[in-house]
N, C-alpha and C positions, 0 to 999 in steps of 0.2 A: 569550633563553630563552623557550620556549613557555609561555604562561600555561595553567595547568590549570583545569579546571572549578571546583574548590574555591577557587582563588585568585580567579577571576572573580566567584563568588558573594560572597565576602568583600568584594571591591571594590564591588559594586553594592548589597550589603546584603541581598539575597534572591534566590532563584532566579527568582521571578516577574518581578522588575524586570529581571534580566539577560536572560531569554528574550523578554520583551515588546519590548525595545529593541535586541536584538542583530540586526545585519544578516545575512541569509542570502540572498545573491544568487541569482537564478534561474539554474539550470544551463543551459548551452548544449551540447547533444550534437551529434555529427556525423550527425544525422538531420534531413532537411528538415522544417521546420514543417508544410508541406503539399506533397504530391505532385500533387494536383489541387486540391481544396478540402476543408477539414476536415468540412464537413457531409456531403458525399457519401462521404467516407472513413468517417465514423461510421456512415452508413446501410449501408455494404457488409457489415459483420459481422452485420447483421440481414436483409439481402435477397439477398446473393450470396456473396462470399468476400473476406476481407481478409487481407493479410499485414502483420504487425507486427514491426518490428525491435527486439528486446529486448537487443541486443548491448552497449548503451552505458550505460543508466541505472542498472543494478543493480551492487552490489558482490558479488564472489565470494570466498569463503574456502575454500581447498583444504586438507583436513585428513587426517591418518592417524595411526596409532599404536595399540598394544594397549590403551592406557588411554583412548582417545578416547570410546568409547561410554559407559563408566561416568561420565566427566566430563560429557558431555551429559545423561545421565540425572539427574545431581545438580543441574542448574540448569534442568531443564525438566519440566513436567507431562505431556509427551507420553510415550506408551508406546513402547518400543523392542523389544517382544517379537517383532514380526514384521519388524523392519527388517533388510534384507539386500540384497546386490547386485541391481540391477534394480528397485529400489523407491524412490519419492520420498515425502516426508511434509512436512507443515507443522510447523515448529519454533516454539515459543513459550517465553517465559521470564517469571517473575514475581518480585517482591520478597518479603520475609518476610511481608508482610501480604496477599499474593495479588493484588497489582496488576501490571498488564502492563508488561513492559519493551519488547517488540516481537515481531515474527514474521518468518519467512522460510521458504523452501523448501529442504529438505535432500535432496540427490540422492545416492544410493548407486550410483555408476557402476561401481565395481569394487573388488576387494581391493587393498591395497598403496598406494604413494605417491600422494598427491593423489586418492585414490579416493572420498572423501566431500566434497561441495561444498555449502556453505551459500550461497544466493543471496537477496539482498534489499537493503533499505536498510541503511546502515552502522550504524544504532543498535543492533540486536541483535548484529550481527557484532562490534562493538567490545566488547560485554560477553563474548562467547564468546572473543575474542582475549585479553582480560584474564585469564579463567579458565585458558586454555591456558598463558599465560606463568607464572602462579602454579604450575600443575601441573608445568611444566618445571623451575622453581626447586626444587620438592620432589622432583625426580628421576623424575617420571612419564614414560612412553613416549608422548608425544603431540607432534605437530608441526602447523604451519600455514604456508600461503603466502597472502598477501593480494593480491588482484587488484582494485584499486579501480575505481570507475566511470570513464567516459571524461572526466569533468570533473576528477578528482583524479589521473589516471594519465597517464604519458607512454607513447606507443606504443599498439599495438592490444591488445585484450583477448585472453585465452587462447582463449575460445570465441566463435563467432557464436551467436546465438539468434534463431530466426525462429518466430513464432507464426502458425499458419494457422487461421483461425476463420471460421465462417459456415455457413449452410445448404447451400452447395455445396462445403464443404471436402472432404467425402468423395469427391465427383466429381473434384475436382482431384487428390486422392491416388490415385484409381484410374488416372488418366492417368499420373501420375508413376511408379507402380509396375507399370503394365501389368496391373492386376487389382485385386481388393478391397484396401482398406487393411489393414495388418497388424493382426492380432487382439491388441491390447495392452489389458490391463485399465486401468481408471481409476487414475491416479497410479502407473502402472508404466512402466518404461523398456525400450524394445526397440532392437535393433540393426537398422538398415535401410541401404539404399544409394540415393543420389540422384546421378544423373549420374556414376556410377562412383565416388563418394566414400562412405566409411563415415560414417554419421550416427546419432546417438542420437535417439530419438523418445520424448517424454513425452506420454502420453495425458491430456488434461484439457480443461477448458473455461474460457473467459475471455469477459467481456462477455456472459455468459448463453448462449453458443453453443458447440457441440461443436468439437473440433479437436485439433491436435497442436502441441507445441513441438519444433522440430528444432534440434539443436545439435551442434557439432563443431569441429575446429581452425580458427582464424581464417583460415589460409591457403586454406581451401576456401570461404570465405564467398561470393565472387562467383559461383563455379561453381554452388553450391547455390541461391543466390538467383535466378540467371538461369533455372535449370531449373524452379523453382517458378513463377516469373512466366510462363514460356512455357506451362507446363501449364495455368495458370489463365486464359489470355487469352480463351478461348472462353466462360468462365464469368464474365466481367466482373470479374476480380480487381482489387482496388485495393491499392496500397501505402498504408499508414497512416502519416501524418506525426506529428511530435511533438505537435502540437496535439490531434488527434483521439485519439491514444493516451492522453494524460493524462486523458481523460474516461472511459475504459473502466471503471474501478472503479465508477463510478456505476451501471452496468448489472449488473456482476458482484456488487456488494454488498461488495466488499473495501475496508476502510479502509486506505489505503496507508501512512500514517505516524501510528500511534497515539502518544499522548504517553507518554514513558518514565518510569516511577515509580522514579527513581534518586536521590531527594533525602532519603532517611532514613538512619538510622545504619548499616544493613547495607550501604550502598553508599558509605560514607565513603572507604574505601581506593580504590574505583573512581574516585571523583571526583578524588582526588589523582593518579590515573594518566591520566585522560582529558583531552586538550587541549580547552579551552573552545570553540575554533573548530568542533569537530565536533558540538556539542550541538544546533545549529539554533536556531530562533526560534519564538515563539508569535505567531500572527496571529488577529484576531477580537475579538468583543465580550466574551468571558468575561474579566472583569477582577478576579476575586477575588485578595486578597492571600495566600490560603492555597493553597499548591502542591497540597495534597491534593484540592482541588476539580477539578483537571485530570486526576487519576488515573482509570483505568478498569480493570476486571477483564476477564479473557478472556470471561466471560459477557456483559459489556456490549457486546461487539463481535462476538458470534456465533462466538467461538472456543472456547466451552465443549465443543463436540464433540471437540476435540483433547485434552481433559483426561482423564487416567487416573490413578487412585490405586493402581496396581499396583507402585509403587516409591517410595523416599524421594527428595524433592527439596526445594530451598530454597523455602519458602513453602507447603509441603503442608498443614500444620495449618490455616493461615488460609484457604487455598483450599477445603478440605473444608467449612468452615463457610459460606463464600460459596456453594458449590455447592448447599447445602440450600435456599436461598431467594434466588436472584439478584435484585437490586433493579432492574436495568435490562436492556434488550435492544437489539439493533441494529434500526434501522428506516430506511426511506427517507422523507424529507419532500418532498412535491411542492409546490413554491412556487406561491402564488397569482399567476396571470398578470398581473392588474391591478396588483398591488403591484410585481412585477418591472418592468413597463412604467413605473411611476412612478419607480422608481430610475433607469432608463435615461433617461427624459425629463428628470429633474433635471439631467442633464449638459448639456442644451442650453437651459435656462431661466435667467433671472436669479436671483441669490441663491446661497446656499451649497448645493452639490449633496450628494446622498447619497453615501456611499462608493462608489467606482467598482465596477461589477459587470462583470467580464470574461467573455467568451465564448471558448471553450467551458468554461473552468475559472476559477473565482474563488478564488485562493489567494494569501495575502499574508504567509505565514509557513510554515515547514517543517511546523508543526502548526497547522492551521486550527481554531480553537476558538471557535465562536459560541454564545452562550447561547440556549437554547430555553425559552420561557416559556408558561405557560397561566394565565390569570386573574392575571397579574402575578407568578407564582411560578415559579422555575426548576425545570424538569422534565427537563432534559437538555442535551446538547451536540451541536451540529451540527459535523461534522468535515471535510466535503469537499463542495464545492458546484460545480455546473456545469450545462451545457445539453446535452440529448440531442436531436439533430436528428430522429431517426427518430420520436420521440414528440412533438416540439416542446414539450418541457417543461423548465423549470428545476427542479432538485432538489438535495438534499444527502443524504449518509449521516449518521446521527445515532445516539447512544445515548440512550434515553428511559426514564423511569420506567415500570415495568410497569403501573402503574395507569392510564396514558393509553392508551386502546384504539385499534386501527386504525380509520381513518375520522374520528378526532377532529381538531379544528382547534387548532393551536398557533401561536406566533409566534416567528420567528427574529429576534433582535436583530442588526441589520446595521449595522456601523460601530463605530468605537472611541470611547470616552469614559472617561477622557481619551485623546487621540490619542498613540500611541507615537512613538518617534523613528526607527523603521525607515524606510529609504529606499523600501521597497516600498509603503508606505501614504501616500496623498495627505494632505498636512498640512492641507488645507482640505476638510472634509466634515462632514456631520451624521449622527447616528445615527437610523435608522428601524426600523420593525417590518414584517416581511414575514410575512403569514399563510401557513400551510403545512398540508397534509393528511397525516396519518400513514398510511403504507403499508408493506407488508413490504419486506424487503431479502433477496435481489433483488426488485425491484418489478414485474417484467414482467407477470405475469397481472393484478395489481391495476390497474396503470396503463392497460393496453390493453383492459380490460373494465369493471371497476367504476367507476374514476375517470372515464373518458371518458363512460360512460353517465349519470353523475350531474352532469356538467359542462354 
């Protein structure tokens, strides 16, 4: 019998103990770690053009039914006033106290069966599935079809998804289409043709650069991929492997796996439904016994722009109060190069090393949660850390108290104390402090002008 999250918490005694020690093995997707080398692949989306294969790492939830939009409205602070076929939007959800469950991208491809697709990590998708199943039991007209990521699924995905990004992306598309790229508004979906195959195109940016996401039936994936790569050859197009792709949120400023606030009374029924194996694990130095110290609001992570109070939803009253005076904001922390070098050097010196710092991404749990301090006091949480080759900087995305200004110096507490039982964490390491400078998220203009000038 599958153990539920509620049962696992009862066994461990607390959600913090469960998630700090639960193994969440690294996913291996059928995308090469590197096609050339991850440093040049990272640089490509800043200097030329990069093609990212998004076909495998995200879960897709295909939905339809007359009662679907009202259901989504009831669990999300997003507005649906202008949601219609041909439009995509970010979907978020919160608990009764206004704390974030997760986020994903909602595509309205067409009316009818499977017409609306939620794409993202499975955390938010599981919550949506739970609500759809409850609605079905109550006789509502709503359906879903789950298409898990390639680690959890047998066989190919429904869609291929290729992201074309970089300063030369438009020139590649001019060659593909034999003229100017299609005039599609930001976060709108257009119908195009590549190599004689019908393709959906979503206009948006990733890693701080303009571009398109192309998607269509999996059986067309190789034909479309070959056509894009051929068109991009003269512009030094690079295929981006899994290593480089994992670091792209550092530049775009998107926190990929925010901690889900599902451990209070309003989610008791959900915890009885959710298999414990799907909840993930906590990595990092934040070691509070209070699960609420891991919670974040949409405003903490820069998602406040998606919040609208034009409809009723679960958590609205609490979120309205939070919106009046958010306590934290999303930032980039630019790590001190000498302190980073000390951590790396500790691996080749006698004695107990600092916790291993991987390149290009340092993540040792599904939710990376490192404590950020200033003058010995906790002022935030560092959530996602890694190296950006174009700027030659180690950095992390973080949520930080509003009273800490840009340009200030803080410290990231790196390493666990006590050390968890997760297999992903080296059982022999010491905790260290890494100085970091507070910068905006996305960080581009600051890092490439102000920070460099002052360094």
